[in-house]
ROLO-335467 format. One line per 3 residues: number of its first residue (from 1); their letters; for each residue x, y, z of N, C-alpha, C. Coordinates in steps of 0.02 Angstrom, whole numbers. Example, Ala and Ser with C-alpha at 12.3 -4.5 7.8 and 13.67 -1.06 7.14 Angstrom:
BEGIN
1	AS	660 -284 390 615 -225 390 660 -165 390 | 642 -112 354 684 -53 357 645 2 394
***
This chain:
BEGIN
1	MSR	-880 -261 794 -883 -267 722 -929 -214 694 | -904 -179 642 -942 -124 614 -925 -113 541 | -974 -87 506 -963 -60 439 -949 15 448
4	IQL	-893 38 421 -873 108 429 -881 143 362 | -916 199 362 -925 237 300 -904 310 310 | -867 336 263 -852 407 259 -884 433 195
7	ENV	-922 486 201 -955 514 143 -936 588 134 | -899 601 81 -878 670 64 -846 707 123 | -801 673 157 -769 702 216 -714 750 195
10	TKK	-718 811 221 -667 862 208 -641 887 276 | -575 888 282 -543 912 343 -489 962 325 | -490 1020 357 -441 1072 343 -403 1091 407
13	FGK	-341 1109 397 -300 1137 451 -277 1206 427 | -314 1257 448 -300 1324 421 -317 1326 347 | -267 1345 307 -278 1348 235 -261 1283 200
16	VTA	-236 1235 238 -217 1170 209 -275 1121 211 | -293 1093 154 -346 1043 150 -314 974 156 | -323 943 215 -293 877 227 -334 821 194
19	LDG	-400 827 197 -445 779 164 -492 818 119 | -500 795 58 -539 832 9 -594 787 -20 | -651 786 15 -709 747 -10 -697 673 -10
22	VTL	-669 646 43 -653 574 47 -717 533 58 | -727 483 15 -783 437 23 -756 365 24 | -770 329 77 -747 260 85 -803 218 115
25	DIK	-806 155 96 -854 108 126 -815 46 148 | -802 41 213 -762 -14 241 -810 -66 269 | -805 -126 242 -854 -178 259 -842 -206 329
28	DKE	-894 -234 357 -890 -267 422 -839 -324 420 | -795 -327 469 -744 -379 477 -690 -377 423 | -685 -322 387 -635 -315 334 -570 -287 362
31	FFV	-514 -311 334 -449 -282 349 -435 -234 292 | -444 -170 306 -442 -117 255 -379 -76 264 | -340 -68 211 -275 -34 215 -280 34 180
34	LFG	-255 86 214 -246 152 184 -173 159 165 | -159 165 101 -90 162 76 -76 224 34 | -19 256 46 -1 314 7 62 345 35
37	PAG	88 397 2 150 429 26 139 469 90 | 193 490 121 188 531 181 152 596 166 | 108 617 212 71 679 203 10 673 159
40	AGK	-9 611 141 -66 602 95 -133 613 129 | -135 604 196 -198 611 232 -222 548 265 | -180 496 266 -200 431 292 -216 435 367
43	TTI	-172 464 406 -182 469 478 -242 513 494 | -253 565 454 -311 609 465 -376 570 456 | -377 524 408 -437 482 399 -449 440 462
46	LNC	-394 410 489 -401 371 551 -428 414 607 | -401 474 614 -422 518 668 -495 539 662 | -519 547 601 -590 564 590 -634 504 607
49	IAG	-611 444 593 -650 384 612 -651 377 688 | -594 390 719 -589 382 792 -626 437 830 | -636 495 798 -667 551 832 -617 599 863
52	IQL	-553 587 850 -501 631 876 -504 698 841 | -522 696 777 -532 757 738 -601 755 705 | -632 812 699 -699 816 669 -695 849 601
55	PEE	-726 820 550 -724 850 484 -766 913 479 | -744 959 436 -784 1020 423 -845 1003 381 | -837 954 337 -893 934 294 -895 858 290
58	GVV	-954 832 273 -961 760 265 -980 725 330 | -994 660 324 -1015 621 382 -974 558 389 | -968 536 452 -938 471 469 -993 428 498
61	KFD	-999 367 472 -1052 322 495 -1023 257 522 | -1052 232 576 -1039 165 602 -1104 127 595 | -1104 74 554 -1164 34 543 -1224 77 524
64	GEI	-1212 126 481 -1266 168 455 -1285 225 500 | -1257 228 561 -1273 281 609 -1220 336 606 | -1242 398 596 -1195 454 594 -1165 466 663
67	VNL	-1098 469 666 -1064 475 731 -1023 540 736 | -1035 587 691 -996 650 692 -997 684 761 | -1054 681 795 -1061 715 859 -1049 669 919
70	VDA	-1029 606 905 -1012 560 959 -938 569 975 | -922 581 1039 -852 594 1056 -811 530 1050 | -745 538 1049 -700 481 1037 -709 425 1088
73	AHR	-719 443 1151 -725 392 1204 -784 346 1193 | -837 371 1162 -898 331 1155 -905 298 1086 | -854 303 1044 -858 271 978 -837 198 980
76	DTA	-808 177 1036 -786 108 1045 -736 86 991 | -683 124 984 -628 106 939 -565 95 980 | -520 55 953 -454 45 984 -402 67 934
79	MVF	-360 114 954 -312 143 907 -240 130 929 | -199 111 880 -127 103 891 -93 162 857 | -59 203 897 -26 263 870 44 247 847
82	ENY	68 285 798 136 275 773 188 293 827 | 171 340 871 219 362 922 206 329 990 | 175 270 990 163 227 1048 112 254 1098
85	ALY	120 316 1122 74 346 1170 64 303 1232 | 120 279 1261 117 238 1322 121 284 1384 | 91 260 1439 97 296 1503 166 281 1533
88	PQM	209 331 1540 278 317 1561 284 291 1633 | 235 309 1676 240 289 1746 211 219 1759 | 180 189 1708 148 123 1716 191 68 1686
91	TVY	187 9 1717 220 -50 1688 185 -70 1623 | 217 -115 1586 185 -141 1525 117 -172 1542 | 114 -210 1597 51 -241 1616 -4 -188 1627
94	DNM	13 -136 1663 -37 -84 1678 -55 -43 1616 | -7 -33 1572 -22 0 1509 -73 -40 1469 | -62 -106 1466 -108 -148 1428 -175 -154 1463
97	ASP	-174 -149 1529 -237 -156 1567 -279 -92 1566 | -247 -35 1550 -281 30 1558 -348 35 1522 | -355 11 1459 -421 17 1428 -474 -26 1461
100	LRS	-452 -82 1492 -500 -127 1525 -517 -104 1596 | -483 -52 1619 -498 -24 1685 -535 43 1680 | -546 65 1619 -581 129 1610 -655 122 1630
103	KLY	-686 178 1645 -756 176 1667 -802 146 1615 | -788 161 1551 -833 139 1498 -828 64 1485 | -768 36 1489 -757 -33 1468 -728 -75 1525
106	KKD	-747 -60 1586 -717 -92 1645 -731 -167 1648 | -677 -205 1663 -682 -278 1672 -652 -295 1740 | -668 -355 1764 -639 -375 1829 -566 -395 1819
109	EEY	-528 -394 1873 -456 -404 1869 -437 -474 1845 | -477 -524 1860 -463 -592 1837 -467 -595 1761 | -518 -564 1733 -526 -562 1660 -467 -525 1628
112	IKE	-448 -468 1660 -393 -427 1635 -328 -467 1633 | -316 -504 1687 -254 -543 1692 -251 -596 1637 | -306 -632 1627 -308 -685 1576 -299 -655 1506
115	KIQ	-332 -599 1494 -329 -569 1428 -259 -544 1412 | -229 -511 1461 -162 -483 1450 -111 -539 1440 | -116 -592 1479 -70 -648 1473 -77 -680 1404
118	SVA	-138 -688 1381 -150 -718 1316 -121 -676 1259 | -134 -611 1261 -109 -567 1208 -33 -561 1212 | -5 -556 1272 67 -549 1281 104 -611 1254
121	EMM	76 -669 1267 108 -731 1242 104 -734 1166 | 47 -714 1139 37 -714 1067 87 -668 1032 | 103 -611 1065 148 -562 1037 220 -570 1062
124	KMD	232 -626 1097 299 -642 1122 330 -586 1164 | 289 -561 1211 316 -508 1255 293 -519 1327 | 277 -581 1344 254 -595 1412 309 -583 1464
127	YLL	372 -584 1442 428 -572 1489 438 -497 1502 | 400 -455 1468 408 -382 1475 357 -351 1522 | 311 -389 1549 253 -361 1582 269 -318 1643
130	ERL	324 -330 1676 340 -292 1736 386 -232 1723 | 404 -223 1660 450 -168 1644 411 -103 1632 | 448 -47 1640 422 19 1623 439 35 1550
133	PSQ	402 79 1517 417 98 1448 489 121 1438 | 518 155 1488 587 179 1482 637 122 1477 | 617 62 1496 661 3 1494 651 -38 1431
136	LSN	613 -12 1383 597 -49 1322 630 -17 1261 | 644 -59 1212 666 -33 1147 606 -5 1109 | 619 31 1055 563 58 1016 518 3 988
139	GQK	548 -52 967 508 -107 942 464 -138 996 | 492 -144 1056 452 -171 1112 396 -123 1131 | 410 -59 1129 357 -10 1144 300 -16 1093
142	QRV	318 -27 1030 267 -33 978 224 -94 991 | 256 -149 1012 217 -209 1027 170 -199 1086 | 193 -161 1136 150 -147 1193 89 -105 1171
145	AMG	102 -56 1129 47 -14 1104 -3 -56 1065 | 21 -104 1026 -24 -148 990 -62 -194 1038 | -25 -220 1087 -56 -264 1136 -111 -229 1175
148	RAL	-101 -166 1191 -151 -127 1228 -216 -122 1188 | -210 -117 1121 -270 -115 1079 -302 -183 1073 | -261 -235 1069 -287 -302 1056 -323 -333 1116
151	VRS	-310 -309 1177 -345 -337 1234 -419 -317 1234 | -435 -265 1196 -504 -243 1189 -539 -283 1135 | -605 -280 1135 -646 -307 1080 -689 -250 1054
154	PRV	-659 -201 1019 -695 -141 999 -735 -152 935 | -769 -100 914 -805 -103 850 -756 -101 792 | -700 -66 800 -650 -61 746 -581 -49 776
157	YLM	-531 -84 748 -461 -70 764 -435 -19 714 | -401 32 739 -370 83 697 -295 81 709 | -256 66 658 -184 56 667 -145 103 621
160	DEP	-105 146 652 -66 196 616 7 173 612 | 25 139 558 92 112 547 120 77 609 | 84 27 634 105 -5 697 170 -46 692
163	LAH	191 -63 631 252 -104 625 313 -64 604 | 305 2 601 357 45 573 423 40 611 | 420 30 677 481 31 717 505 -38 737
166	LDA	476 -90 708 499 -158 723 556 -176 676 | 599 -222 700 653 -245 656 623 -288 600 | 661 -299 547 635 -330 486 606 -400 499
169	KLR	642 -440 539 618 -508 552 552 -508 590 | 548 -466 642 487 -463 681 430 -432 641 | 447 -384 598 395 -352 557 362 -404 511
172	NSM	403 -447 482 376 -498 437 332 -547 475 | 354 -568 534 314 -616 573 250 -584 599 | 255 -519 616 196 -484 642 143 -473 588
175	RTE	164 -467 525 115 -463 470 70 -524 471 | 102 -582 476 64 -644 477 20 -648 539 | 48 -628 596 10 -629 659 -50 -583 656
178	LKE	-40 -522 629 -94 -473 626 -152 -498 585 | -136 -528 528 -190 -554 484 -228 -609 520 | -192 -652 556 -224 -707 592 -265 -681 650
181	IQA	-237 -631 686 -273 -601 742 -339 -571 719 | -336 -534 663 -396 -501 638 -448 -552 617 | -426 -606 586 -472 -659 565 -503 -693 626
184	NFG	-463 -705 678 -489 -738 738 -537 -694 777 | -519 -629 781 -561 -583 820 -623 -563 781 | -620 -568 714 -678 -550 673 -697 -477 681
187	TTS	-646 -433 688 -659 -362 699 -637 -322 638 | -674 -271 622 -655 -225 568 -588 -191 587 | -543 -189 539 -477 -158 552 -461 -109 495
190	VYV	-438 -49 515 -415 0 466 -342 13 481 | -299 3 432 -227 1 442 -192 50 395 | -151 93 423 -114 143 383 -42 120 372
193	THD	-19 126 310 51 109 296 74 147 234 | 139 156 227 167 179 164 215 126 135 | 209 64 162 250 8 140 209 -35 91
196	FME	231 -40 30 196 -78 -22 186 -151 -2 | 238 -182 26 233 -252 44 181 -263 99 | 180 -218 148 130 -223 202 59 -217 174
199	AMA	50 -169 131 -17 -158 102 -40 -220 64 | 4 -249 24 -14 -308 -16 -26 -369 29 | 16 -377 80 12 -437 122 -49 -436 168
202	LGD	-69 -377 192 -120 -374 244 -190 -358 219 | -196 -316 168 -261 -288 152 -308 -335 115 | -370 -341 141 -423 -372 101 -437 -325 42
205	RIA	-439 -261 57 -443 -210 6 -396 -152 25 | -375 -114 -25 -328 -59 -14 -357 4 -44 | -352 59 -7 -370 125 -34 -306 164 -45
208	IIN	-294 186 -106 -235 227 -121 -254 300 -107 | -217 332 -62 -231 401 -43 -174 446 -67 | -192 503 -96 -142 551 -117 -171 622 -114
211	KGK	-135 666 -81 -155 737 -75 -227 744 -50 | -244 703 0 -309 708 31 -367 679 -8 | -353 643 -61 -406 614 -101 -396 538 -109
214	VVQ	-452 503 -117 -449 431 -132 -439 423 -206 | -382 393 -225 -365 385 -295 -395 321 -324 | -390 266 -287 -416 202 -311 -428 156 -251
217	VGT	-479 115 -255 -495 66 -204 -503 -2 -237 | -472 -53 -209 -479 -120 -237 -436 -169 -199 | -436 -231 -221 -390 -280 -191 -319 -264 -213
220	GDE	-271 -293 -179 -201 -282 -197 -187 -303 -269 | -212 -361 -288 -199 -386 -356 -232 -341 -408 | -293 -320 -394 -329 -277 -441 -291 -212 -453
223	IYY	-267 -181 -399 -232 -117 -406 -163 -127 -438 | -130 -182 -422 -63 -195 -451 -68 -206 -526 | -115 -247 -547 -121 -264 -618 -159 -213 -659
226	MPC	-205 -176 -626 -247 -128 -662 -245 -60 -628 | -187 -28 -622 -183 37 -588 -221 90 -628 | -256 135 -592 -298 183 -626 -258 240 -657
229	NEF	-196 250 -635 -154 302 -665 -80 287 -651 | -36 329 -676 35 317 -668 57 321 -596 | 27 367 -557 45 374 -487 35 308 -450
232	VAQ	-22 275 -460 -36 212 -427 11 158 -453 | 23 156 -518 68 106 -546 138 111 -516 | 162 172 -506 228 182 -477 230 166 -403
235	LMG	174 176 -369 170 162 -297 168 87 -284 | 132 51 -328 121 -21 -317 175 -61 -353 | 229 -72 -320 282 -113 -350 349 -95 -322
238	DPE	391 -145 -315 459 -135 -291 503 -188 -324 | 549 -168 -369 565 -100 -390 506 -67 -428 | 511 -1 -432 458 39 -463 451 23 -538
241	INI	390 28 -563 377 16 -634 415 67 -677 | 435 46 -737 467 90 -785 412 126 -825 | 413 192 -827 366 231 -867 405 259 -927
244	IEG	386 238 -987 424 256 -1047 381 300 -1092 | 405 360 -1105 369 406 -1148 379 387 -1221 | 324 391 -1259 330 372 -1329 273 397 -1372
247	TIS	275 376 -1435 225 397 -1484 196 335 -1517 | 130 336 -1527 95 282 -1561 81 303 -1633 | 98 260 -1680 82 273 -1750 50 210 -1779
250	KSG	6 221 -1828 -30 165 -1859 -5 155 -1930 | 5 92 -1948 25 75 -2016 -17 15 -2037 | -64 27 -2082 -109 -27 -2102 -154 -46 -2044
253	DSY	-152 -110 -2024 -193 -134 -1969 -155 -139 -1904 | -92 -120 -1903 -52 -128 -1843 -30 -60 -1816 | -5 -62 -1753 18 -2 -1718 91 -11 -1699
256	TFT	126 46 -1697 197 46 -1677 207 96 -1620 | 244 74 -1569 262 118 -1513 335 137 -1521 | 349 202 -1524 418 226 -1532 438 266 -1471
259	MDA	493 246 -1439 516 282 -1380 540 352 -1398 | 520 400 -1359 542 469 -1372 617 477 -1360 | 642 446 -1307 712 457 -1288 762 426 -1336
262	TGK	749 364 -1357 798 327 -1396 779 318 -1469 | 716 328 -1485 693 317 -1554 681 245 -1572 | 692 199 -1525 681 128 -1539 606 116 -1545
265	AYE	587 77 -1596 517 64 -1611 499 -9 -1599 | 439 -19 -1572 412 -86 -1561 345 -91 -1597 | 338 -142 -1638 272 -155 -1666 230 -189 -1613
268	LPA	172 -161 -1599 130 -189 -1546 96 -252 -1569 | 104 -307 -1533 69 -368 -1551 -7 -357 -1551 | -41 -391 -1595 -114 -383 -1600 -147 -405 -1535
271	DPD	-189 -362 -1508 -229 -376 -1449 -294 -336 -1456 | -351 -370 -1456 -415 -336 -1470 -427 -276 -1424 | -413 -284 -1358 -425 -229 -1311 -380 -170 -1325
274	VYA	-315 -183 -1336 -267 -130 -1347 -282 -93 -1412 | -292 -131 -1466 -305 -100 -1531 -370 -61 -1530 | -422 -87 -1497 -487 -53 -1494 -480 13 -1456
277	KLA	-443 13 -1400 -435 73 -1360 -395 126 -1398 | -341 105 -1432 -301 152 -1469 -341 183 -1526 | -382 142 -1559 -424 167 -1613 -477 215 -1587
280	ETG	-505 198 -1529 -559 238 -1500 -534 307 -1479 | -476 310 -1447 -450 374 -1420 -413 415 -1472 | -380 380 -1519 -341 416 -1569 -281 452 -1540
283	IEK	-261 433 -1478 -205 467 -1445 -138 447 -1477 | -96 497 -1487 -30 483 -1516 24 480 -1461 | 23 528 -1415 73 529 -1361 49 484 -1305
286	IHA	91 437 -1287 70 385 -1239 129 366 -1195 | 115 342 -1135 167 315 -1091 155 240 -1082 | 208 203 -1089 204 130 -1080 235 113 -1012
289	GIR	197 78 -971 223 55 -906 246 -17 -913 | 310 -28 -897 339 -96 -902 368 -113 -834 | 342 -166 -803 369 -189 -739 442 -213 -748
292	PQH	484 -205 -697 555 -225 -703 564 -298 -722 | 518 -342 -701 525 -413 -718 512 -426 -792 | 486 -376 -828 471 -384 -899 523 -348 -943
295	VKY	579 -331 -912 635 -303 -951 688 -357 -958 | 706 -373 -1020 757 -424 -1033 825 -389 -1040 | 878 -425 -1023 945 -395 -1027 996 -448 -1047
298	SFE	1051 -424 -1072 1108 -468 -1088 1171 -426 -1082 | 1225 -457 -1062 1289 -421 -1060 1330 -432 -1124 | 1299 -468 -1172 1328 -477 -1238 1279 -448 -1289
301	PKD	1304 -420 -1345 1258 -392 -1396 1209 -444 -1421 | 1146 -422 -1431 1094 -465 -1457 1052 -427 -1507 | 1027 -462 -1557 985 -430 -1608 923 -399 -1576
304	GYM	910 -337 -1592 849 -304 -1568 857 -272 -1499 | 912 -285 -1465 922 -257 -1398 955 -189 -1402 | 935 -143 -1357 967 -77 -1354 1031 -80 -1313
307	KCS	1082 -45 -1337 1144 -40 -1298 1135 15 -1246 | 1141 -3 -1182 1135 45 -1127 1197 39 -1084 | 1201 80 -1032 1255 74 -983 1225 65 -914
310	VYS	1260 29 -872 1236 16 -804 1243 79 -763 | 1186 104 -738 1186 164 -697 1195 146 -623 | 1163 91 -602 1172 68 -533 1156 -6 -530
313	YES	1182 -38 -478 1171 -110 -467 1163 -120 -392 | 1107 -151 -373 1093 -160 -302 1073 -232 -289 | 1109 -265 -246 1092 -334 -227 1049 -332 -164
316	IGN	989 -360 -169 943 -357 -111 919 -428 -93 | 966 -467 -67 948 -533 -42 939 -583 -97 | 875 -601 -112 863 -655 -160 861 -630 -232
319	KSV	872 -566 -244 873 -540 -312 916 -477 -314 | 928 -454 -375 965 -392 -385 925 -346 -430 | 939 -282 -424 906 -232 -467 960 -196 -506
322	IVA	955 -199 -572 1000 -163 -616 961 -103 -643 | 992 -44 -640 963 15 -672 1009 33 -731 | 980 31 -792 1018 47 -852 997 115 -877
325	EKD	1042 149 -912 1029 217 -937 1049 223 -1010 | 1006 258 -1048 1023 273 -1117 987 338 -1138 | 1025 387 -1158 997 450 -1184 945 481 -1137
328	GLT	958 477 -1071 912 507 -1023 857 461 -1001 | 850 402 -1033 799 353 -1013 830 305 -963 | 797 294 -906 821 244 -857 772 186 -855
331	LRM	800 126 -853 759 65 -852 782 22 -794 | 733 3 -751 747 -42 -696 730 -113 -717 | 772 -160 -697 760 -231 -714 783 -275 -656
334	IAP	753 -333 -652 770 -381 -598 817 -434 -626 | 869 -449 -588 919 -498 -608 931 -546 -550 | 958 -605 -564 975 -651 -509 1032 -623 -468
337	NGL	1038 -647 -407 1091 -624 -363 1158 -653 -384 | 1211 -619 -362 1278 -646 -373 1309 -627 -439 | 1279 -582 -477 1309 -560 -539 1369 -514 -526
340	SVK	1417 -516 -571 1473 -470 -566 1459 -412 -614 | 1435 -357 -586 1413 -300 -626 1452 -238 -604 | 1477 -200 -653 1513 -139 -638 1474 -79 -664
343	IDQ	1478 -24 -628 1446 38 -649 1476 60 -716 | 1434 83 -761 1452 109 -828 1470 54 -878 | 1466 -9 -859 1479 -60 -909 1419 -66 -956
346	DVY	1430 -95 -1015 1377 -102 -1064 1328 -156 -1044 | 1265 -143 -1056 1214 -193 -1046 1163 -184 -1103 | 1139 -239 -1130 1093 -237 -1187 1024 -255 -1163
349	VDL	976 -211 -1180 910 -214 -1148 855 -219 -1201 | 804 -259 -1186 745 -263 -1228 683 -266 -1184 | 627 -244 -1210 565 -242 -1172 516 -295 -1196
352	KID	482 -326 -1148 426 -369 -1166 365 -324 -1176 | 361 -296 -1236 311 -245 -1249 240 -272 -1242 | 233 -339 -1248 167 -370 -1241 145 -376 -1168
355	QSI	184 -347 -1121 165 -344 -1051 151 -272 -1028 | 145 -227 -1077 139 -156 -1062 72 -138 -1032 | 74 -86 -990 14 -50 -967 19 20 -998
358	FFD	-33 41 -1034 -30 105 -1069 -68 160 -1033 | -36 220 -1030 -66 278 -998 -67 336 -1047 | -117 379 -1039 -121 441 -1078 -64 486 -1056
361	AET	-23 509 -1103 36 550 -1087 16 616 -1055 | -43 642 -1072 -63 707 -1046 -95 702 -977 | -145 657 -970 -182 652 -907 -150 603 -858
364	KEY	-106 560 -882 -74 506 -843 -124 452 -821 | -184 453 -850 -235 404 -832 -226 339 -870 | -248 284 -840 -245 218 -871 -286 216 -935
367	LTR	-258 188 -988 -294 178 -1050 -314 105 -1060 | -264 63 -1063 -276 -8 -1074 -211 -46 -1059 | -213 -111 -1062 -153 -150 -1053 -159 -214 -1094
370	YNE	-103 -245 -1105 -104 -309 -1140 -135 -362 -1096 | -170 -409 -1128 -202 -465 -1094 -252 -440 -1041 | -286 -385 -1054 -331 -356 -1004 -384 -405 -982
373	AAV	-415 -440 -1029 -468 -488 -1012 -440 -544 -969 | -380 -569 -987 -349 -623 -949 -330 -600 -879 | -305 -537 -875 -286 -509 -810 -347 -502 -765
376	KAL	-403 -478 -793 -464 -471 -754 -487 -539 -728 | -481 -590 -771 -501 -658 -751 -455 -684 -696 | -390 -669 -703 -342 -691 -651 -356 -658 -585
379	VAE	-369 -592 -587 -384 -555 -525 -447 -583 -492 | -498 -598 -533 -561 -625 -505 -548 -694 -474 | -504 -733 -505 -488 -799 -478 -449 -793 -413
382	LEG	-402 -747 -411 -363 -737 -349 -407 -712 -292 | -455 -669 -309 -500 -643 -257 -548 -697 -234 | -566 -742 -280 -613 -795 -263 -582 -848 -219
***
């Protein structure tokens, strides 16, 4: 168990800056998720924590002790690699036993046998112990790689997309298992993923990483409801949030939001936080973020609804996603399953403007949102 700190860590590969002044504080026994697009620098952060790579600038600390000059073998970390990194000549049992037979962390064979059997049963792979890696599927190899890390009791578990190659059913069950394992072992865990659902399901806290920088750190609910900019808002959600370009105008004591693409105007309902922020900034060009669940639709004309056409329709199990298009504006919305929808057919759309998240059109930074005080209270309650 350890508190892991990175302070102004910079890592370069030639002229490419992989990490640019990354600062993180990962609490003891926390399940901490690094979430972001491919190439953001997530794996490089793991490697710097593990000691596989050394930063050019900044420090890495374990429990307040600087470990920059401590080699990987002596940092007492257990890492699960995305590419498995199994010994091809060893059976599953011997692969899992290898860290417990090393000089640094050597255990007796009886202890090793009990530990491997326990972890193998927990991960439902006890029947694989005598097989070689060449006799395993990719999903089975991934489980072996995870099992090899779990037999240890290190200071920190480092996991680089360990569920990426598992089938959907096993991936969902392993999410639950991982969270339970981490809680039972009471070990700090740092987990890399680019899957929104994984990040939300597993993380006590999530760090959003982009282009080698930490964009935002917080709980899943905090980041989902209060994204610091448009990039985070688009990353946190499936289907992706709708970002609508528009103009704010004031008439008397009220404000109106007019869409740039369609010219449709919405009078903004009175909200002290929203009105105060708009008055304070005086910004005219603004982007409104509307989650797909806050887009209303009808296949019959309705007062106040925009006439659009269906651009795409996708049924995904327990729900469907309709993408509507009008004058270059695309709007994603969630619908029940089993609808009979044809491409290019008319659909009438309206926005729940009182659920908007507002961003500065120029900087793309978060400005305010409706029900901000209530949302903050909800997030605090969920965290509590």
